[in-house]
N, C-alpha and C positions, 0 to 999 in steps of 0.2 A: 317399491320403496318411494315414499313421497320426496319431492324435491326439498332441499334445504334452502334457507333464505338466500344464500349466495350462489346457488346452483342455477344453471341455465339449461334450457332445452336445446338440443343440437339444432342450430338454425344457420349460423354463419361460421363455416369451417375456419376461415382465416382468423376470426376473432377468438374462437375456441382454441385454436392452435396457439395463438399469441398468449392467451391466458395461461395455458399449460406451461409453455416455455418460461414465461415470466415467473410463475409460481415455483417451478423447479429451480430456476436460477436463484430466486430469493432464498429457497431452502438451502441450496448449495453454499451460498455466501453468508448465511445467517450465523451470528455469534450464538453461543449456547444460551445466553439470556433472552434472546429474541424468540426462542421456540417454546411452545407449551411444555411444561415439565412432565406431563403425562398424556397418554392416549386414553380415550374413553374405554377402550376394550383391552389394551395391552398393558396399561398401567404406566409406571414411571419409565421415561425414555430419555436417553442422552441425545446430543446432537448427532452422534454417529448412528444411534438407533433410528432416529427420524430419517436420516439420509438412506440408511439401509432399507427401511420400510418403504420409502418413496421409490427406490430403485426396483424393489420386488413388485410393488403395486403397479407401477407403470409398465414394467416388463410383462407382467401377466396380461394387462390389457392389450399391449402391442402384439403379443403372441395370439390372443383371441382374434385379432384383426389380420393375422398373417403377415405382420410387418417384421 
C-alpha cells in the first residue's frame, strides 16, 4: 500500500507515538461537526462510530504487536 501524503515511514518512535496520541486525543474530544461525515469504505459515520472504529483499529494493531 503506498504512503498517503500525511503518512510517515517509521523512523522516530517518540514522534510517531506523539502523533498517534495527539490524533486519538483529538478524536476523543472532537465535536460531531469536526469529524468527516463518512468513511471512504464504511459510509456515513457518527462521532460514536468514529470513536468505536478508532478503538477497534488501534486495538488490532496493538494486538499484532503483542501489546
